[in-house]
C-alpha positions in Angstrom: 89.0 56.8 58.2 89.8 60.1 60.0 90.3 61.8 56.6 86.9 60.6 55.4 85.2 62.1 58.5 86.9 65.5 57.9 85.8 65.5 54.3 82.3 64.6 55.3 82.1 67.3 57.9 83.5 69.9 55.4 81.0 68.8 52.8 78.1 69.1 55.3 79.4 72.5 56.4 79.5 73.7 52.8 76.0 72.4 52.1 74.8 74.2 55.2 76.4 77.5 54.1 74.9 77.2 50.6 71.5 76.5 52.1 71.7 79.6 54.3 72.9 81.7 51.3 69.9 80.5 49.2 67.5 81.4 52.0 69.0 84.9 52.3 68.6 85.4 48.6 64.9 84.5 48.8 64.5 86.9 51.6 66.2 89.6 49.6 64.1 88.7 46.5 60.9 89.0 48.5 61.9 92.4 49.8 62.7 93.6 46.3 59.4 92.3 44.9 57.5 94.0 47.7 59.4 97.2 47.3 58.7 97.3 43.5 55.1 96.5 44.0 54.6 99.3 46.5 56.6 101.8 44.4 54.7 101.1 41.1 51.3 101.0 42.8 52.0 104.3 44.4 53.3 105.8 41.1 50.2 104.5 39.3 47.9 106.2 41.7 49.9 109.5 41.4 50.5 109.5 37.7 47.6 107.5 36.3 49.3 105.1 33.9 47.4 101.9 32.9 47.7 98.4 34.3 49.7 97.2 31.2 52.3 99.9 31.8 52.3 99.1 35.5 53.1 95.5 34.8 56.0 96.5 32.5 57.3 98.9 35.1 57.3 96.2 37.8 59.4 94.0 35.6 61.9 96.8 34.7 62.2 98.0 38.3 62.6 94.4 39.7 65.3 93.6 37.1 67.1 96.8 37.9 67.1 96.1 41.6 68.2 92.5 41.1 71.1 93.6 38.9 72.1 96.4 41.3 72.1 93.8 44.1 74.4 91.6 42.0 76.7 94.5 41.2 76.9 95.4 44.9 78.0 91.9 45.8 80.6 91.7 43.0 84.2 91.9 44.4 86.1 92.4 41.2 83.6 94.7 39.5 83.7 98.5 39.1 80.5 98.9 41.1 79.9 102.6 40.4 80.4 102.1 36.6 78.2 99.0 36.5 75.4 100.7 38.5 75.6 103.8 36.3 75.1 101.7 33.2 72.2 99.9 34.9 70.6 103.2 35.7 70.9 104.4 32.1 69.4 101.1 30.8 66.5 101.4 33.3 66.0 105.0 32.3 65.8 104.1 28.6 63.3 101.3 29.3 61.1 103.6 31.4 61.0 106.1 28.6 59.9 103.3 26.2 57.0 102.3 28.5 55.7 105.6 29.7 54.5 108.6 27.7 56.7 111.6 27.8 54.7 113.5 30.4 54.3 110.3 32.5 58.0 109.7 32.4 58.8 113.3 33.5 56.4 112.9 36.5 57.7 109.5 37.4 61.3 110.8 37.3 60.4 113.9 39.3 58.6 112.0 42.0 61.3 109.4 42.2 64.0 112.0 42.6 61.9 114.0 45.0 61.7 117.1 42.8 58.0 117.3 43.4 55.6 116.2 46.2 53.9 112.9 46.2 50.3 113.7 45.5 48.0 112.9 42.6 49.1 114.7 39.4 46.5 115.4 36.7 47.0 117.5 33.6 44.4 120.2 33.3 
């Protein structure tokens, strides 16, 4: 009987830990979604790409951040190598979505090579 109580307590403890972990993931997920929304909206105002492109960018950026988050939590992974590959994949996807001049502006703003203010080609 004493062993059953121990097993029951351990099982309840494990379930509690899993529940807390799931709640933390949803908090992180919400932060990532909000971050992506803010970033893409800001870039859209600055660069002027259309709503369809913005939606595609939101998906690419969110997927990238989620995968980086997974890589950061991986104990046995080569984090730097994995993140480098994720950045290359993201970069390729951005170039497919944006026109060349839009991509150059997006990259320059993101990497702080130019100031954040509306950019219009004259």
